[in-house]
N, C-alpha and C positions, 0 to 999 in steps of 0.2 A: 611807402606812396601815397598814403591819408595824405601830412603837409602839401604835396604836388595840388592832391584830388578839394583841398582848401585851397588853397592856393588859385587853380581855375576860378574857382564857384568866385572868389570875393573878386578878382578881376574882371568876370564875367557882370555882378551885380554894380560893379565900378563900369565898365562900358554901359549898360544901360540905363545907368542915372547919368552918365555926363550928354550920353544923347538926349535926355527925355529932355534934363537943363539947358539943352543946346552949347552947350562948352566942347570946346576940344579933346580929342582925347587926349591922356594922358600918357602917352606910348608911344613908342615910334609910328611913323605911321608907314610903315614898309621891312615886308621879311627878313632887308640884308640887316638890317641893325636892330630886328630879335637873334638871330645869329651870332650876332657884333656883341652883345649882353652876356647868349654863351656860354662865347669864344674866351671872354676875362672868365669866366669863373669857370672853368675849363682847369685856364691855364692855370689860377690858381690853388685850386683840386694838385697838374699835375708837379706846380711848383712844392708843393706840400710831402708830396710822394718824394722826389729828388732827396728835399732838407730829410726826409727818415732816414731812407737810404742810404748816402753820403753820413748819417752818424751813428 
């Protein structure tokens, strides 16, 4: 849980910095893109469980 909090904190700090520097945010601007990234991660986790199950 600590990693999640630190990642969120780092993301907030980067977002604030980029806005102050008037740069585009280094992240997808829509929620569906964020969900897509989560889907890729979840797919990797599922694939690892399937690999372990059949080994």
